[in-house]
C-alpha positions as CSV (number, residue, x, y, z in Angstrom):
1,X,85.9,94.2,112.2
2,X,87.1,97.1,110.1
3,X,84.7,98.9,107.8
4,X,85.8,100.2,104.4
5,X,85.7,103.7,105.8
6,X,87.9,102.8,108.8
7,X,90.5,101.1,106.5
8,X,90.5,104.2,104.3
9,X,91.2,106.4,107.4
10,X,94.1,104.1,108.4
11,X,95.7,104.5,105.0
12,X,95.2,108.3,105.0
13,X,96.8,108.6,108.5
14,X,99.7,106.4,107.4
15,X,100.3,108.5,104.3
16,X,100.2,111.7,106.3
17,X,102.8,110.3,108.8
18,X,105.1,109.1,105.9
19,X,105.0,112.4,104.2
20,X,105.7,114.3,107.4
21,X,108.7,112.0,108.2
22,X,109.9,112.4,104.7
23,X,109.8,116.2,104.7
24,X,111.5,116.3,108.1
25,X,114.3,113.9,106.9
26,X,114.8,115.9,103.7
27,X,115.3,119.0,105.7
28,X,117.7,117.3,108.1
29,X,119.6,115.8,105.2
30,X,120.0,119.2,103.7
31,X,121.4,120.6,106.9
32,X,123.8,117.6,107.1
33,X,125.0,118.2,103.6
34,X,125.7,121.9,104.2
35,X,127.6,121.0,107.4
36,X,129.6,118.3,105.5
37,X,128.9,115.8,108.2
38,X,127.3,112.6,107.0
39,X,125.9,111.6,103.6
40,X,122.4,110.4,104.2
41,X,120.0,108.5,101.9
42,X,116.4,108.8,103.3
43,X,114.0,107.2,100.9
44,X,110.4,106.4,100.0
45,X,110.0,102.9,98.7
46,X,107.4,101.1,96.5
47,X,107.5,97.4,95.7
48,X,105.5,94.6,94.0
49,X,106.1,90.9,94.1
50,X,104.6,87.6,93.2
51,X,104.6,84.8,95.8
52,X,105.6,81.2,95.6
53,X,103.5,79.2,98.2
54,X,105.0,76.2,99.9
55,X,103.1,73.9,102.2
56,X,103.6,70.8,104.2
57,X,100.4,69.3,102.5
58,X,101.3,67.3,99.4
59,X,98.1,68.2,97.6
60,X,98.2,71.9,98.3
61,X,98.9,74.1,95.3
62,X,98.3,77.8,94.3
63,X,95.5,78.7,92.0
64,X,96.4,81.7,90.0
65,X,99.0,84.4,91.0
66,X,99.5,85.3,94.6
67,X,100.8,88.8,94.9
68,X,102.2,91.4,97.3
69,X,102.4,95.2,97.3
70,X,104.4,97.4,99.7
71,X,105.1,101.1,100.2
72,X,106.6,103.3,102.9
73,X,109.5,105.4,104.1
74,X,113.0,104.5,105.4
75,X,115.1,106.7,107.6
76,X,118.8,106.3,106.9
77,X,121.3,106.1,109.8
78,X,124.9,106.2,108.5
79,X,127.6,104.2,110.3
80,X,130.6,105.8,108.6
81,X,131.0,109.4,107.3
82,X,130.9,108.3,103.6
83,X,127.5,106.9,104.1
84,X,128.4,103.7,102.2
85,X,127.5,101.6,105.2
86,X,124.4,102.4,107.1
87,X,121.4,101.2,109.0
88,X,117.8,101.8,108.0
89,X,114.7,102.2,110.1
90,X,111.3,102.5,108.3
91,X,107.6,102.6,108.5
92,X,105.5,100.9,105.8
93,X,102.3,99.2,104.8
94,X,101.7,96.0,102.7
95,X,98.9,94.1,101.0
96,X,99.1,90.4,100.2
97,X,96.6,88.2,98.4
98,X,97.0,84.4,98.4
99,X,95.1,82.3,95.8
100,X,94.9,78.6,96.8
101,X,93.2,75.3,95.9
102,X,91.7,75.1,99.4
103,X,88.0,74.8,100.0
104,X,86.5,76.2,103.1
105,X,84.4,73.9,105.3
106,X,81.5,76.3,106.0
107,X,80.3,74.1,108.8
108,X,83.5,74.6,110.7
109,X,84.4,78.3,110.8
110,X,85.3,78.5,114.5
111,X,87.9,77.2,114.4
112,X,88.3,77.4,110.6
113,X,88.9,74.1,108.7
114,X,89.8,73.6,105.1
115,X,89.6,70.8,102.5
116,X,91.7,70.3,99.4
117,X,89.4,71.3,96.6
118,X,89.0,69.6,93.2
119,X,89.5,71.4,90.0
120,X,85.8,72.4,89.7
121,X,85.8,74.5,92.8
122,X,86.4,78.3,92.7
123,X,89.7,79.4,94.2
124,X,89.8,80.4,97.8
125,X,91.9,83.4,98.6
126,X,93.3,85.1,101.7
127,X,94.1,88.8,101.8
128,X,96.1,90.4,104.5
129,X,96.9,94.1,105.2
130,X,99.8,95.0,107.5
131,X,101.8,97.7,109.1
132,X,105.6,97.0,108.8
133,X,108.7,98.2,110.6
134,X,111.7,97.4,108.3
135,X,115.1,97.2,109.9
136,X,117.9,96.9,107.4
137,X,121.7,96.8,107.1
138,X,122.6,98.9,104.0
139,X,125.6,99.0,101.7
140,X,125.9,101.2,98.6
141,X,128.8,102.8,96.5
142,X,127.1,106.2,96.7
143,X,128.5,109.7,97.0
144,X,126.7,112.9,97.9
145,X,126.7,114.0,94.2
146,X,126.0,110.6,92.6
147,X,122.4,109.3,92.8
148,X,122.9,106.3,90.5
149,X,124.8,103.6,92.3
150,X,124.8,99.9,93.3
151,X,123.2,98.8,96.5
152,X,122.6,95.7,98.7
153,X,120.1,96.0,101.5
154,X,119.2,93.1,103.9
155,X,117.3,92.8,107.1
156,X,114.0,92.0,108.7
157,X,110.5,93.6,108.9
158,X,108.4,93.4,112.0
159,X,104.7,93.4,111.1
160,X,101.3,93.8,112.5
161,X,98.6,92.2,110.4
162,X,95.7,94.5,111.3
163,X,93.2,93.1,108.8
164,X,92.5,89.8,107.0
165,X,89.8,88.3,104.9
166,X,89.0,84.8,103.7
167,X,86.8,84.6,100.6
168,X,85.4,82.0,98.3
169,X,82.7,82.9,95.8
170,X,80.0,84.6,97.9
171,X,81.3,83.4,101.3
172,X,83.4,85.9,103.1
173,X,85.0,85.9,106.6
174,X,86.8,89.0,107.9
175,X,89.4,89.3,110.7
176,X,89.6,85.6,111.4
177,X,91.4,84.6,114.6
178,X,93.2,81.9,112.7
179,X,95.9,84.3,111.4
180,X,98.9,85.4,113.4
181,X,98.5,89.1,114.2
182,X,102.3,89.6,114.4
183,X,105.2,88.3,112.4
184,X,108.7,88.7,111.1
185,X,109.9,88.7,107.5
186,X,113.5,88.3,106.3
187,X,114.2,90.4,103.1
188,X,117.0,91.1,100.7
189,X,117.1,93.7,97.9
190,X,119.9,94.6,95.5
191,X,120.2,96.5,92.3
192,X,121.3,99.7,90.5
193,X,119.8,103.1,90.8
194,X,116.0,103.0,91.2
195,X,115.4,99.4,90.0
196,X,116.1,96.7,92.6
197,X,115.3,93.0,92.9
198,X,113.5,92.0,96.1
199,X,113.3,88.6,97.9
200,X,111.5,87.9,101.2
201,X,110.6,84.9,103.3
202,X,108.2,84.7,106.3
203,X,109.9,83.5,109.5
204,X,106.7,83.0,111.4
205,X,103.8,80.6,110.8
206,X,101.1,81.9,108.6
207,X,98.3,80.5,110.8
208,X,98.0,80.2,114.5
209,X,96.7,76.6,114.5
210,X,94.5,75.9,111.5
211,X,93.5,72.4,110.4
212,X,93.1,70.6,107.1
213,X,90.1,68.2,106.7
214,X,88.5,66.1,109.4
215,X,91.8,64.5,110.4
216,X,92.9,67.7,112.1
217,X,96.2,67.9,110.2
218,X,97.9,71.3,110.9
219,X,98.0,73.4,107.8
220,X,101.2,75.3,107.1
221,X,101.9,77.8,104.3
222,X,105.3,79.4,103.7
223,X,105.3,82.3,101.2
224,X,108.5,83.2,99.3
225,X,108.3,86.7,97.7
226,X,110.1,87.5,94.5
227,X,109.7,90.9,92.9
228,X,111.0,94.5,92.4
229,X,111.3,97.4,94.9
230,X,111.9,101.0,93.9
231,X,113.7,103.4,96.1
232,X,112.8,107.1,95.6
233,X,115.0,109.9,97.0
């Protein structure tokens, strides 16, 4: 179980690594520009999305807005000298909060079981913190002296969910074994200059094997993320 202090240290270490990689890449990019070799677009990114939750359970529905935040750094790897086609390899972090109409069966927390709550119950939410390794194929109509251009980036992010929490009113369960620790997300972003639309979909199950009610019906949740992502040179 992570303490608040440990989580803060993890975030500080990640921020230090990102800044170090960014500084190194900016210096490298400057050398490349002077040598007139490759146009490179190393970037920090920051994004926010809301999530549409789909489930195989007919009575499942979100309660309130489920949201996602992400930030990190991407190293650009040009494929052609113009830099208009490239690959991207990054390191990032994300935070997700899912608000649902589920009700936790407190008598069954190992393994966790849920019930569909009625309207009088408080929302149950899951929160997940992750490290991500984005891998992207990148196209843009950029030039070395033009920083406002159209772009389309698509790929996958490999993720490690290092912390999770289930909470409903005063009940709280941290680092439940019911969540998958590793996963993959397919994502697509496109736009002009700094502003870009962002879409993502989870390719792996949300839970390892979590059940709904006493009938042991497997519970599946599939998040679709829709939002904005900002690329900062």
